[in-house]
Structures are given as C-alpha cells and as structure tokens.
C-alpha positions as CSV (number, residue, x, y, z in Angstrom):
1,M,-9.6,-15.2,10.0
2,T,-7.4,-18.1,12.3
3,P,-3.9,-15.5,12.6
4,R,-1.1,-18.2,12.7
5,H,-1.7,-20.1,9.2
6,R,-3.6,-18.3,7.1
7,Q,-1.1,-16.4,4.6
8,T,-3.7,-15.0,1.9
9,S,-4.9,-11.9,3.7
10,T,-3.4,-8.8,4.0
11,F,-3.9,-9.0,7.8
12,I,-1.9,-11.6,9.5
13,D,-0.3,-11.2,13.3
14,G,2.3,-13.8,14.3
15,V,2.8,-15.9,11.1
16,E,5.4,-19.0,12.1
17,P,8.0,-18.6,9.5
18,M,7.6,-22.3,6.7
19,A,11.6,-24.4,6.7
20,P,14.1,-22.9,4.3
21,T,13.8,-25.9,2.5
22,T,10.0,-26.1,1.6
23,K,9.1,-22.1,1.3
24,Q,7.9,-21.5,-2.4
25,Y,7.7,-17.8,-3.5
26,A,6.0,-16.7,-6.3
27,V,9.3,-16.0,-8.5
28,Q,11.4,-16.1,-10.9
29,K,15.1,-17.1,-11.3
30,L,16.5,-13.5,-11.7
31,H,17.8,-12.2,-15.3
32,V,20.4,-9.4,-14.3
33,E,20.9,-6.9,-16.9
34,P,24.5,-6.3,-17.7
35,G,26.1,-4.1,-15.3
36,V,23.0,-3.8,-12.6
37,R,23.8,-5.4,-9.5
38,I,22.1,-8.2,-8.2
39,A,21.1,-7.2,-5.1
40,D,19.7,-4.8,-6.7
41,T,17.9,-7.3,-8.8
42,V,16.8,-8.9,-5.8
43,F,15.4,-5.9,-4.3
44,A,13.1,-5.2,-7.5
45,T,12.4,-8.5,-7.5
46,L,11.0,-9.2,-4.3
47,R,9.9,-5.3,-4.0
48,R,7.3,-6.5,-6.7
49,A,6.0,-9.1,-5.7
50,I,4.7,-7.8,-2.5
51,I,4.0,-4.8,-4.3
52,R,1.9,-7.6,-6.9
53,H,0.5,-9.3,-3.6
54,E,2.1,-12.4,-5.0
55,I,4.0,-12.5,-1.8
56,A,1.8,-12.1,0.8
57,A,1.5,-9.9,4.1
58,G,3.2,-11.7,7.2
59,V,5.0,-14.3,5.1
60,H,8.8,-15.3,6.5
61,L,11.4,-13.6,3.6
62,S,13.9,-16.7,4.1
63,V,17.3,-15.7,3.1
64,P,18.6,-19.8,1.9
65,S,15.1,-20.6,0.7
66,L,14.7,-16.8,-1.6
67,A,18.3,-17.3,-2.8
68,L,17.6,-21.3,-3.9
69,Q,14.7,-20.2,-5.7
70,L,16.0,-16.9,-7.3
71,G,19.5,-19.1,-8.9
72,T,21.7,-16.6,-6.5
73,S,24.0,-16.5,-3.1
74,R,23.1,-15.4,-0.2
75,S,24.6,-12.0,0.2
76,P,22.1,-10.4,-2.6
77,V,19.3,-12.0,-0.7
78,H,20.3,-10.4,2.6
79,E,20.8,-7.4,1.4
80,A,18.1,-6.5,-0.4
81,I,15.8,-7.9,2.5
82,K,17.5,-5.2,4.3
83,R,16.5,-2.4,2.1
84,L,12.9,-4.1,2.3
85,V,13.1,-3.3,6.0
86,Q,14.0,-0.1,5.7
87,D,11.5,1.0,3.3
88,G,9.1,-0.4,5.6
89,L,7.6,-3.2,3.6
90,A,9.2,-6.0,5.4
91,K,9.6,-6.1,9.4
92,E,13.1,-8.0,11.7
93,E,12.1,-9.7,14.2
94,L,14.6,-11.0,16.8
95,R,15.7,-14.4,16.0
96,R,13.1,-14.7,13.2
97,G,14.0,-13.0,10.7
98,A,12.0,-10.5,8.4
99,F,8.6,-10.9,7.2
100,V,6.5,-9.1,4.9
101,T,4.6,-6.1,6.5
102,S,1.0,-7.1,8.2
103,F,-0.8,-3.9,8.6
104,S,-3.6,-3.2,10.8
105,A,-7.4,-1.8,9.5
106,S,-7.6,-0.4,13.0
107,T,-4.6,1.7,13.1
108,L,-5.0,2.4,8.9
109,V,-8.8,3.6,9.5
110,P,-8.7,6.4,11.7
111,L,-5.2,7.6,9.4
112,Y,-8.0,7.5,6.5
113,E,-10.8,9.1,7.7
114,V,-8.3,12.3,8.8
115,R,-7.2,11.5,5.3
116,C,-10.5,11.6,3.3
117,A,-11.4,15.5,4.8
118,L,-7.6,16.6,4.4
119,E,-7.7,15.7,0.4
120,A,-11.4,16.9,0.1
121,L,-10.0,20.5,1.4
122,A,-7.0,20.0,-0.8
123,A,-9.3,19.2,-3.9
124,A,-11.6,22.3,-3.1
125,L,-8.7,24.5,-2.4
126,A,-6.9,23.5,-5.9
127,A,-10.5,24.4,-7.7
128,E,-10.0,27.6,-6.8
129,R,-6.7,28.0,-6.7
130,A,-5.1,26.2,-9.2
131,S,-2.7,27.7,-12.1
132,D,-3.4,26.7,-15.6
133,D,-0.3,24.8,-16.1
134,I,-0.7,23.2,-12.7
135,I,-3.9,21.5,-14.4
136,R,-2.3,20.9,-17.7
137,Q,0.7,18.8,-15.0
138,L,-2.7,17.0,-13.8
139,S,-4.0,16.0,-17.0
140,T,-0.3,15.2,-18.2
141,I,-0.1,13.2,-14.9
142,L,-3.1,10.8,-15.7
143,D,-2.2,10.1,-19.1
144,A,0.8,8.5,-17.8
145,E,-1.1,6.8,-15.0
146,A,-3.4,5.5,-18.3
147,Q,0.0,4.2,-19.9
148,A,1.3,2.9,-16.9
149,I,-2.4,1.3,-16.3
150,E,-1.9,-0.3,-20.1
151,N,1.5,-1.0,-19.8
152,D,0.7,-3.3,-16.7
153,E,3.2,-1.3,-15.1
154,L,2.2,-1.6,-11.4
155,E,4.9,-0.3,-9.3
156,K,5.2,3.0,-11.8
157,H,1.3,3.5,-11.1
158,I,2.4,3.8,-7.8
159,E,4.8,6.2,-8.0
160,I,2.2,8.2,-10.4
161,D,-0.9,8.1,-8.2
162,M,1.1,9.3,-5.3
163,E,2.5,12.1,-7.9
164,F,-1.0,13.5,-8.4
165,H,-2.0,13.3,-4.6
166,R,1.4,15.5,-4.0
167,V,0.5,18.0,-6.9
168,V,-3.8,18.5,-6.2
169,L,-1.7,19.6,-2.4
170,M,0.9,21.8,-4.4
171,A,-1.7,23.8,-5.8
172,A,-4.2,23.9,-3.0
173,A,-1.3,26.0,-2.0
174,N,-1.9,26.1,2.0
175,P,1.5,25.3,4.1
176,T,-0.6,24.2,7.4
177,L,-2.7,21.6,5.1
178,D,0.7,20.7,3.5
179,E,1.8,19.9,7.0
180,M,-0.6,18.1,8.1
181,L,-1.6,16.0,5.0
182,M,2.4,14.8,4.6
183,Q,2.1,13.6,8.6
184,I,-0.2,11.3,7.3
185,Y,1.2,10.5,4.2
186,E,4.4,9.6,6.1
187,R,2.2,7.1,8.4
188,I,0.0,5.5,5.4
189,S,2.7,5.6,2.7
190,T,4.4,1.8,3.3
191,A,0.5,1.0,3.4
192,M,-0.3,2.9,-0.4
193,I,2.9,1.7,-1.8
194,A,1.7,-2.1,-0.8
195,R,-1.7,-1.5,-1.4
196,V,-3.3,-3.2,1.8
197,V,-6.6,-2.8,0.0
198,P,-6.3,-3.4,-3.9
199,T,-9.2,-1.1,-5.4
200,G,-7.5,-1.5,-8.9
201,P,-5.6,0.7,-10.8
202,E,-8.5,1.7,-13.6
203,Q,-10.9,2.9,-10.4
204,A,-8.1,5.2,-9.3
205,L,-8.1,6.4,-12.4
206,A,-11.5,7.2,-12.5
207,D,-11.0,8.7,-9.5
208,H,-8.4,10.9,-10.5
209,R,-10.5,12.5,-13.8
210,A,-13.4,13.1,-12.0
211,V,-11.2,15.3,-8.9
212,L,-9.2,17.1,-12.7
213,R,-12.7,17.5,-14.1
214,A,-13.7,19.3,-11.0
215,I,-10.9,21.4,-10.3
216,A,-10.7,22.1,-14.2
217,A,-14.4,23.6,-13.8
218,R,-13.6,25.7,-11.0
219,D,-16.0,23.6,-8.6
220,S,-14.4,23.2,-5.2
221,A,-17.5,21.4,-4.2
222,A,-17.2,18.5,-7.0
223,A,-13.6,18.2,-6.4
224,G,-13.9,17.9,-2.8
225,A,-16.8,15.1,-3.5
226,A,-14.3,13.6,-6.2
227,A,-11.8,13.7,-3.0
228,S,-13.5,12.3,-0.7
229,T,-15.0,9.3,-2.7
230,H,-11.2,8.4,-3.9
231,V,-10.0,8.1,-0.4
232,M,-13.1,6.8,1.5
233,R,-12.7,4.1,-1.4
234,V,-10.4,3.0,0.5
235,G,-11.0,3.5,4.2
236,S,-14.7,2.1,3.7
237,Q,-12.6,-1.4,2.6
238,L,-10.2,-1.3,5.5
239,S,-13.3,-0.9,8.2
240,A,-15.6,-3.7,6.6
241,K,-12.0,-5.5,6.8
242,R,-11.5,-4.7,10.5
243,A,-15.3,-6.0,11.4
244,T,-14.4,-9.3,8.8
245,T,-11.3,-9.9,11.1
246,F,-13.0,-8.9,14.3
247,L,-15.8,-11.3,13.7
248,E,-12.8,-14.2,12.0
249,L,-11.1,-14.2,15.6
250,K,-14.8,-15.3,17.6
251,T,-13.8,-18.7,17.5
252,P,-15.6,-21.4,19.1
253,Q,-13.2,-21.6,22.0
254,S,-12.9,-17.3,22.1
255,A,-17.0,-17.6,22.2
256,K,-17.0,-20.1,25.3
257,K,-13.9,-17.6,26.8
258,D,-16.3,-14.7,26.3
259,K,-18.7,-16.6,27.9
260,K,-17.3,-17.7,31.1
261,R,-16.2,-13.8,31.8
262,V,-19.9,-13.0,31.4
263,A,-21.0,-15.6,33.6
264,Q,-18.0,-14.9,36.0
C-alpha cells in the first residue's frame, strides 16, 4: 500500500490534503428539515458518509470544499467537523486540519483477540444466567436489527448491534467481566462505529441469531463458540489486513534499503 496517495483503503497514514477547490466528497446538497439546526444536519450527513465509507479513512475534511458542495456556509461545517473530532471519527492535525480517522490493524488486532475471549465468556455465562425476560429482550433486539437492515438504516443497525452485545454482557452478571469488556469497548468503539472491517450487517445478524439460539438453549459451550466466531470474523480480517499492509509497504525502494542493512 502506498501510504501517501491511496485513499480507498481503511488503513491510511500521512494522506496529504487536497486543494479545497478541487476536492469532491460523496455527499449531496443539504436538505434541512424545519426546526433542525444546519450544523446538526451537516454533522449527520458527514457521520453517515464516514460510516458508509463514502468518505474514506484518511481523507482531509476541507471546510471550504464541504461548505461549497453541501451548499451551506462554513460555520456549520466547522462545527460539524469539531463534533466528528470529539466523537473520534476525525482527527485534528496541527496546521493541516481534520482528517477522517484511520485505524491501525496492528493496534486493533490485539484488542480484538482479547475481546474474542471476553465475549465468548460473556455469552457462555449468559446461557447459564440469563432470565427469560432477557432472552425475550435479545430476541426483540434482533427483530429490530433485521428491520434496520431491511430499511437500509446502517447507522441504526450499528447502534442495535452494540446494544445486543451490551445486553449479553449484562446477562452474564459478572461485574469483573463487565468492567474488563467495557474497557475494550471504549478502546474500539470508534472503530466499531466506523466499520473498520465491514463484514456486512446480514452476516452480523446471522451471527447474533446463532449466539441467541445457544443462550436460549442454555448451551454455554455453543454460546461461547458462536460469540467467538462472530468477533474473530472481524479479528481475522484485521490480521489479514495487517499482513497485506506490511507486504504492500515493502516497495522496491524499501526492499533495497533492507538489503543494504543486511549487507552492513
């Protein structure tokens, strides 16, 4: 991977900002509902585009260009970008502006490995401890998830996905596990929201249903296995991306440098 110019990958470092007058984004002119602040509409529009990967990781969020393309003034765009930075979906760089957050596979893989073990334990304990009410709640959540997928409401699907995991964790009824897994969630939440590795909402729903079936059957082993498979579906793709990124960074120039080091 060429780290300075390729902007279609999730894993980008050091992307140079493009000129404000030429930059184009996959966003349409704003349609602001009555009673809704323009800045709120701009924020929702940009957030949706980032989550859907219509604005790629590493892309420079130019206030003048976005204002021009959205058909609004710069002030609401500036405010919206500040909110994206606060939410972790963009990062501010000194004298360069804001860029859509890039995620390092080498950082995320260890977190997903730990998450895999903890989610498996949470599901296994939930199979033993979940009340009938909790199981009905999980079923209702999955019905809502299916509806969100059918309506192509990706942002809503992400929220429901995270809610499913929180309720399973609650059903595990283990305060120590709760604390440990919530720490992992805090560290990967932005990556989850930004869909660093989009496995597809349909696949996520199928995985969630497998977890719920095992919990409802009170089969702790099957529940743990289903949860582990679900989490590592992302983790394994991150591992592959990390390996691919490493290989792509081995350009002929860097390979020559490596040979010189060996010769020395």
